[in-house]
TORDOPA-580601 format. One line per field, with one value per residue (C-alpha): residue number from 1; x, z, y. Coordinates in Angstrom, 1 decimal, decimal comma, always signed. Layout:
<pts>
nr	NUM | ...
x	X | ...
z	Z | ...
y	Y | ...
</pts>
This chain:
<pts>
nr	1 | 2 | 3 | 4 | 5 | 6 | 7 | 8 | 9 | 10 | 11 | 12 | 13 | 14 | 15 | 16 | 17 | 18 | 19 | 20 | 21 | 22 | 23 | 24 | 25 | 26 | 27 | 28 | 29 | 30 | 31 | 32 | 33 | 34 | 35 | 36 | 37 | 38 | 39 | 40 | 41 | 42 | 43 | 44 | 45 | 46 | 47 | 48 | 49 | 50 | 51 | 52 | 53 | 54 | 55 | 56 | 57 | 58 | 59 | 60 | 61 | 62 | 63 | 64 | 65 | 66 | 67 | 68 | 69 | 70 | 71 | 72 | 73 | 74 | 75 | 76 | 77 | 78 | 79 | 80 | 81 | 82 | 83 | 84 | 85 | 86 | 87 | 88 | 89 | 90 | 91 | 92 | 93 | 94 | 95 | 96 | 97 | 98 | 99 | 100 | 101 | 102 | 103 | 104 | 105 | 106 | 107 | 108 | 109 | 110 | 111 | 112 | 113 | 114 | 115 | 116 | 117 | 118 | 119 | 120 | 121 | 122 | 123 | 124 | 125 | 126 | 127 | 128 | 129 | 130 | 131 | 132 | 133 | 134 | 135 | 136 | 137 | 138 | 139 | 140 | 141 | 142 | 143 | 144 | 145 | 146 | 147 | 148 | 149 | 150 | 151 | 152 | 153 | 154 | 155 | 156 | 157 | 158 | 159 | 160 | 161 | 162 | 163 | 164 | 165 | 166 | 167 | 168 | 169 | 170 | 171 | 172 | 173 | 174 | 175 | 176 | 177 | 178 | 179 | 180 | 181 | 182 | 183 | 184 | 185 | 186 | 187 | 188 | 189 | 190 | 191 | 192 | 193 | 194 | 195 | 196 | 197 | 198 | 199 | 200 | 201 | 202 | 203 | 204 | 205 | 206 | 207 | 208 | 209 | 210 | 211 | 212 | 213 | 214 | 215 | 216 | 217 | 218 | 219 | 220 | 221 | 222 | 223 | 224 | 225 | 226 | 227 | 228 | 229 | 230 | 231 | 232 | 233 | 234 | 235 | 236 | 237 | 238 | 239 | 240 | 241 | 242 | 243 | 244 | 245 | 246 | 247 | 248 | 249 | 250 | 251 | 252 | 253 | 254 | 255 | 256 | 257 | 258 | 259 | 260 | 261 | 262 | 263 | 264 | 265 | 266 | 267 | 268 | 269 | 270 | 271 | 272 | 273 | 274 | 275 | 276 | 277 | 278 | 279 | 280 | 281 | 282 | 283 | 284 | 285 | 286 | 287 | 288 | 289 | 290 | 291 | 292 | 293 | 294 | 295 | 296 | 297 | 298 | 299 | 300 | 301 | 302 | 303 | 304 | 305 | 306 | 307 | 308 | 309 | 310 | 311 | 312 | 313 | 314 | 315 | 316 | 317 | 318 | 319 | 320 | 321 | 322 | 323 | 324 | 325 | 326 | 327 | 328 | 329 | 330 | 331 | 332 | 333 | 334 | 335 | 336 | 337 | 338 | 339 | 340 | 341 | 342 | 343 | 344 | 345 | 346 | 347 | 348 | 349 | 350 | 351 | 352
x	-3,5 | -2,0 | +1,6 | +2,2 | +3,7 | +1,2 | +1,7 | -0,4 | +0,3 | -0,6 | +0,5 | +3,5 | +4,7 | +4,5 | +6,9 | +10,0 | +13,3 | +14,6 | +11,8 | +11,9 | +15,7 | +15,7 | +17,6 | +15,1 | +14,6 | +16,4 | +17,6 | +19,7 | +21,7 | +23,5 | +26,5 | +25,9 | +22,1 | +20,5 | +16,9 | +15,0 | +11,2 | +8,4 | +5,4 | +2,1 | +0,1 | +2,2 | +1,7 | +4,5 | +4,0 | +7,1 | +10,8 | +12,3 | +15,6 | +17,7 | +17,1 | +13,3 | +13,4 | +13,0 | +9,8 | +8,2 | +9,5 | +6,9 | +3,8 | +1,2 | +1,4 | +4,5 | +7,8 | +10,9 | +13,1 | +16,5 | +19,2 | +22,8 | +25,9 | +29,3 | +28,3 | +30,8 | +31,1 | +29,1 | +26,1 | +26,1 | +26,2 | +23,2 | +21,3 | +22,3 | +20,9 | +17,6 | +16,9 | +18,9 | +21,1 | +23,7 | +27,3 | +28,8 | +26,4 | +27,3 | +31,0 | +30,5 | +28,4 | +31,2 | +33,6 | +33,3 | +34,5 | +32,1 | +31,0 | +27,3 | +25,4 | +22,3 | +22,6 | +19,9 | +20,2 | +17,1 | +14,1 | +16,3 | +18,2 | +21,5 | +21,9 | +25,0 | +24,8 | +27,4 | +26,4 | +27,6 | +26,9 | +28,5 | +30,3 | +31,2 | +33,2 | +34,2 | +32,4 | +32,0 | +31,5 | +29,9 | +28,4 | +25,1 | +24,3 | +20,7 | +19,3 | +15,8 | +13,6 | +10,1 | +9,1 | +12,4 | +14,8 | +18,3 | +20,4 | +24,1 | +25,8 | +29,6 | +31,5 | +30,1 | +26,8 | +23,6 | +21,3 | +18,1 | +16,0 | +14,4 | +13,4 | +11,9 | +9,9 | +8,5 | +7,6 | +5,9 | +3,9 | +2,4 | +1,1 | -0,8 | +2,5 | +4,5 | +1,9 | +3,6 | +6,3 | +10,0 | +10,1 | +8,7 | +11,3 | +14,0 | +12,6 | +12,5 | +16,2 | +17,4 | +15,4 | +16,9 | +20,5 | +19,9 | +18,3 | +21,5 | +23,6 | +21,9 | +23,3 | +26,8 | +26,4 | +25,0 | +28,0 | +30,5 | +28,5 | +28,9 | +32,6 | +33,0 | +31,1 | +33,4 | +36,5 | +34,9 | +34,3 | +37,9 | +39,2 | +37,3 | +38,6 | +42,2 | +44,4 | +44,0 | +46,7 | +48,4 | +46,0 | +43,1 | +44,6 | +45,0 | +41,4 | +40,3 | +42,0 | +40,4 | +37,0 | +37,6 | +38,7 | +35,6 | +33,4 | +35,1 | +34,5 | +30,9 | +30,4 | +31,8 | +29,1 | +26,2 | +26,7 | +26,4 | +23,3 | +21,5 | +21,6 | +20,6 | +17,5 | +16,6 | +16,5 | +14,0 | +11,6 | +11,0 | +8,8 | +11,2 | +12,8 | +11,6 | +8,3 | +8,3 | +4,8 | +3,6 | +2,6 | +6,3 | +7,6 | +6,7 | +8,5 | +11,7 | +11,4 | +11,3 | +14,5 | +16,2 | +15,3 | +16,8 | +20,0 | +20,3 | +19,9 | +22,6 | +24,8 | +24,2 | +25,0 | +28,2 | +29,3 | +28,4 | +30,5 | +33,4 | +33,3 | +33,1 | +36,1 | +38,0 | +37,1 | +38,1 | +41,5 | +42,1 | +41,0 | +43,4 | +46,2 | +45,3 | +45,2 | +48,6 | +50,0 | +48,4 | +50,0 | +53,4 | +53,0 | +52,2 | +55,2 | +57,4 | +56,2 | +56,9 | +60,4 | +61,1 | +59,9 | +62,1 | +65,0 | +64,5 | +64,4 | +67,5 | +69,3 | +69,5 | +71,7 | +73,6 | +74,5 | +75,5 | +77,5 | +79,2 | +80,3 | +81,8 | +83,4 | +85,7 | +88,5 | +89,1 | +91,0 | +89,9 | +86,2 | +84,9 | +82,2 | +84,8 | +86,1 | +82,7 | +81,8 | +78,1 | +78,5 | +77,7 | +74,4 | +73,5 | +74,1 | +72,0 | +69,2 | +69,3 | +69,2 | +66,3 | +64,4 | +64,9 | +63,8 | +60,7 | +59,8 | +60,1 | +58,2 | +55,3 | +55,3 | +55,2 | +52,4 | +50,4 | +50,9 | +49,8 | +53,0 | +53,6
z	-5,6 | -8,0 | -7,5 | -8,7 | -7,7 | -6,5 | -6,2 | -3,1 | +0,1 | +3,8 | +6,0 | +7,2 | +3,6 | +3,0 | +5,8 | +5,0 | +4,2 | +7,7 | +9,2 | +6,5 | +6,7 | +10,5 | +10,8 | +13,3 | +15,3 | +18,0 | +15,5 | +13,6 | +16,6 | +16,5 | +14,1 | +11,2 | +11,5 | +8,6 | +9,2 | +11,2 | +10,8 | +11,3 | +8,9 | +9,3 | +6,2 | +4,1 | +6,4 | +8,4 | +12,1 | +13,6 | +13,9 | +16,3 | +18,0 | +17,0 | +20,4 | +19,8 | +16,6 | +18,2 | +19,8 | +16,5 | +14,1 | +15,0 | +15,0 | +12,3 | +9,2 | +10,5 | +8,6 | +9,9 | +7,5 | +8,8 | +6,8 | +7,9 | +6,4 | +7,2 | +10,7 | +13,2 | +14,7 | +17,8 | +15,8 | +13,5 | +16,5 | +18,0 | +14,7 | +14,6 | +18,0 | +17,2 | +14,0 | +14,7 | +11,7 | +10,6 | +11,7 | +8,3 | +6,8 | +9,5 | +8,9 | +5,2 | +5,9 | +8,0 | +5,0 | +1,6 | -1,7 | -1,6 | -4,9 | -5,8 | -4,5 | -2,9 | +0,0 | +2,0 | +5,8 | +7,0 | +6,5 | +5,8 | +2,8 | +2,4 | -0,8 | -2,0 | -4,8 | -6,2 | -6,9 | -9,4 | -10,0 | -11,6 | -9,5 | -11,9 | -14,6 | -12,5 | -11,7 | -8,0 | -7,0 | -3,8 | -2,2 | -0,5 | +1,7 | +2,3 | +5,1 | +4,3 | +6,5 | +7,8 | +8,9 | +8,4 | +5,8 | +6,9 | +4,3 | +4,9 | +2,5 | +2,0 | +0,0 | -2,0 | -2,8 | -3,4 | -0,4 | -0,5 | +1,0 | -2,4 | -2,4 | +1,1 | +0,0 | -3,0 | -1,1 | +1,7 | -1,0 | -2,2 | +0,9 | -1,2 | -2,8 | +0,5 | +2,2 | +0,4 | +2,9 | +2,9 | -0,6 | -2,1 | -0,3 | -1,6 | -5,1 | -4,8 | -3,7 | -6,4 | -9,0 | -7,8 | -8,0 | -11,5 | -12,6 | -11,4 | -13,8 | -16,8 | -16,4 | -16,0 | -19,2 | -21,0 | -19,8 | -21,1 | -24,3 | -24,9 | -24,3 | -26,7 | -29,4 | -28,9 | -29,3 | -32,5 | -34,0 | -33,1 | -34,8 | -38,0 | -38,1 | -37,2 | -35,6 | -31,9 | -29,7 | -26,8 | -24,3 | -26,3 | -26,1 | -22,4 | -22,0 | -24,1 | -21,7 | -18,7 | -20,3 | -20,9 | -17,3 | -16,0 | -18,2 | -16,9 | -13,3 | -14,1 | -15,9 | -12,8 | -10,8 | -13,2 | -14,4 | -11,1 | -10,3 | -13,2 | -11,4 | -8,1 | -9,7 | -11,7 | -8,5 | -7,1 | -9,9 | -8,3 | -5,3 | -3,5 | -1,8 | +1,8 | +1,9 | -1,8 | -3,1 | -6,6 | -7,1 | -6,8 | -9,6 | -12,4 | -10,6 | -10,1 | -13,7 | -14,8 | -12,8 | -14,4 | -17,9 | -17,0 | -15,7 | -18,8 | -21,0 | -19,0 | -19,5 | -23,3 | -23,4 | -21,5 | -23,8 | -26,9 | -25,6 | -24,9 | -28,4 | -29,8 | -27,8 | -29,0 | -32,6 | -32,0 | -30,7 | -33,6 | -36,1 | -34,6 | -34,9 | -38,5 | -39,4 | -37,8 | -39,7 | -42,9 | -42,5 | -41,8 | -44,9 | -47,0 | -45,6 | -46,3 | -49,9 | -50,4 | -49,0 | -51,1 | -54,2 | -53,7 | -52,9 | -56,2 | -58,1 | -56,4 | -57,0 | -60,8 | -60,5 | -57,6 | -59,7 | -62,8 | -60,6 | -58,9 | -62,3 | -63,3 | -60,0 | -60,3 | -61,9 | -64,9 | -67,7 | -70,6 | -70,8 | -74,3 | -72,9 | -71,3 | -74,7 | -76,4 | -76,7 | -75,6 | -73,2 | -70,1 | -71,6 | -72,9 | -69,4 | -67,7 | -70,2 | -69,6 | -65,8 | -66,1 | -68,4 | -66,1 | -63,0 | -64,8 | -65,9 | -62,4 | -60,9 | -63,3 | -62,6 | -58,8 | -59,2 | -61,3 | -58,6 | -56,0 | -54,1 | -54,5
y	+8,0 | +10,5 | +11,7 | +15,2 | +18,5 | +21,2 | +24,9 | +25,1 | +23,4 | +23,7 | +26,6 | +24,7 | +24,2 | +28,0 | +28,9 | +30,8 | +29,2 | +29,8 | +27,7 | +25,0 | +24,5 | +24,5 | +27,7 | +29,2 | +26,0 | +24,2 | +21,6 | +24,1 | +25,1 | +21,8 | +21,7 | +19,3 | +19,3 | +21,3 | +20,3 | +17,7 | +17,7 | +15,2 | +14,8 | +13,1 | +12,1 | +14,5 | +17,5 | +19,0 | +18,9 | +20,5 | +20,5 | +18,0 | +17,4 | +14,3 | +12,7 | +12,9 | +11,0 | +7,6 | +8,6 | +9,5 | +6,8 | +4,1 | +6,3 | +5,6 | +7,7 | +9,6 | +10,0 | +11,8 | +13,7 | +14,6 | +16,5 | +16,4 | +18,0 | +16,5 | +15,3 | +14,3 | +10,8 | +11,7 | +13,0 | +9,9 | +7,6 | +9,4 | +9,1 | +5,4 | +4,8 | +6,5 | +4,5 | +1,3 | +1,8 | -0,7 | -0,2 | -0,7 | +1,9 | +4,4 | +3,8 | +4,5 | +7,6 | +9,1 | +9,0 | +10,6 | +9,1 | +6,2 | +4,6 | +5,1 | +2,0 | +0,6 | -1,7 | -3,4 | -4,0 | -5,8 | -3,5 | -0,5 | +0,8 | +2,7 | +4,7 | +6,5 | +9,0 | +11,4 | +15,0 | +17,5 | +21,2 | +24,2 | +26,8 | +29,5 | +27,7 | +24,8 | +21,5 | +20,8 | +17,2 | +16,1 | +13,1 | +12,2 | +9,2 | +8,3 | +6,1 | +5,0 | +2,9 | +2,6 | +6,1 | +7,9 | +9,3 | +10,6 | +12,4 | +13,0 | +15,4 | +15,6 | +18,1 | +21,1 | +19,4 | +21,5 | +22,0 | +19,9 | +22,8 | +23,2 | +19,5 | +19,8 | +22,9 | +21,2 | +18,0 | +20,1 | +21,9 | +18,6 | +16,8 | +14,3 | +13,0 | +13,4 | +11,1 | +8,2 | +8,6 | +7,8 | +6,4 | +9,6 | +11,6 | +9,3 | +9,7 | +13,5 | +13,6 | +11,3 | +13,2 | +16,5 | +15,0 | +13,8 | +17,1 | +18,9 | +16,8 | +18,4 | +21,9 | +20,4 | +18,4 | +21,4 | +23,6 | +21,0 | +20,7 | +24,5 | +24,3 | +21,3 | +23,1 | +26,1 | +23,8 | +22,4 | +25,8 | +26,9 | +23,7 | +24,4 | +28,0 | +27,3 | +24,7 | +24,2 | +25,8 | +24,2 | +25,8 | +24,4 | +20,9 | +21,2 | +22,4 | +19,4 | +17,0 | +18,8 | +18,4 | +14,7 | +14,3 | +16,1 | +13,9 | +10,8 | +11,9 | +12,7 | +9,4 | +7,6 | +9,3 | +8,7 | +5,2 | +3,4 | +5,5 | +3,8 | +0,5 | +2,1 | +3,7 | +0,6 | -1,5 | +0,9 | +0,0 | -3,4 | -4,1 | -6,4 | -3,4 | -2,9 | -1,0 | -0,1 | +0,8 | +0,0 | +3,7 | +4,6 | +2,4 | +4,9 | +7,7 | +5,7 | +4,5 | +8,2 | +8,9 | +5,9 | +7,3 | +10,7 | +9,1 | +7,0 | +10,1 | +11,9 | +8,8 | +8,9 | +12,6 | +12,1 | +9,2 | +11,3 | +14,3 | +12,0 | +10,7 | +14,2 | +15,2 | +12,2 | +13,0 | +16,6 | +15,6 | +13,2 | +15,8 | +18,3 | +15,7 | +14,9 | +18,6 | +19,1 | +16,1 | +17,4 | +20,8 | +19,1 | +17,0 | +20,0 | +21,9 | +18,9 | +18,7 | +22,3 | +22,0 | +18,9 | +20,6 | +23,7 | +21,4 | +19,6 | +22,8 | +24,2 | +20,9 | +21,7 | +24,9 | +23,3 | +20,3 | +22,4 | +24,8 | +21,8 | +20,4 | +23,7 | +24,2 | +21,2 | +23,3 | +21,1 | +23,0 | +20,8 | +21,4 | +22,3 | +24,5 | +26,8 | +27,9 | +28,4 | +32,0 | +31,6 | +28,7 | +30,8 | +32,0 | +28,5 | +27,0 | +29,6 | +29,1 | +25,3 | +25,8 | +28,2 | +25,9 | +22,9 | +24,9 | +26,2 | +22,7 | +21,3 | +24,2 | +23,5 | +19,8 | +20,4 | +23,0 | +20,5 | +17,9 | +20,6 | +20,4 | +24,1
</pts>
């Protein structure tokens, strides 16, 4: 069975955003519940309440997709009772700042992924926890992560693909998360190029160095979110995961390739920033060395008249040059000749 996005879809898939995201249904009236819908063979049936989920989960060809945003403990406990979710997974889902991972509890999976997207000129990091089991997917978002309404719309527009059930929904969410990394990487890439151009034109200012460190910090945070996700996606390529179909392997392999490309881009940008900082230091040291050479050259030139003047300033009476008529002019000529000679030597050595 081919897996592809389609522009069509059934009537339920062409509903407005309010109906798709549950804003016009009973499920949306409960705080923390973004959407809760049931699908049969890839077609959307209707919105459901959380307490109805247990009645639907074991029906043939049915998958339940529930989206939560920063739910409270009571809501998580109710979801746990409807799907028999593991206590440790529920405890993790109630707290943000979890490391990206994939854990298996019996015939269910618990996936943690870090999200990132641009909000103006800043990077907003969030977190998504996914419960995946036979006939259900529960997504729990924490922080300023992007809504998955667009993912739900695209899945509903392709009933043939959505008929593969919970693993196709999981793939769609992970693919959406990884795709959102690319605009962040591209935005950082543009800022890195701007720093490089500024470095080639002139030395980086203090504000530029501070911005460089901020970019390195953001890249490190982004890398900490991306790198563990490589292993999570790679594990989905294997059939030993609960309920995994062979037809899903190429899709998860594609997500793995995208994550690896993002990781490579991040590592390349970090190296470029390191080279930019080192180049800035080298340019600064080069300028300091050039200034030191100029100062040393002028000090050597000025040392000649200083030494001669020091000799004549010792107030000795018996100095033959003092009685010579043209001694003053001869001494000045010698000083001038020595200074000119030193100046030419330093110019030839490119110290001046």
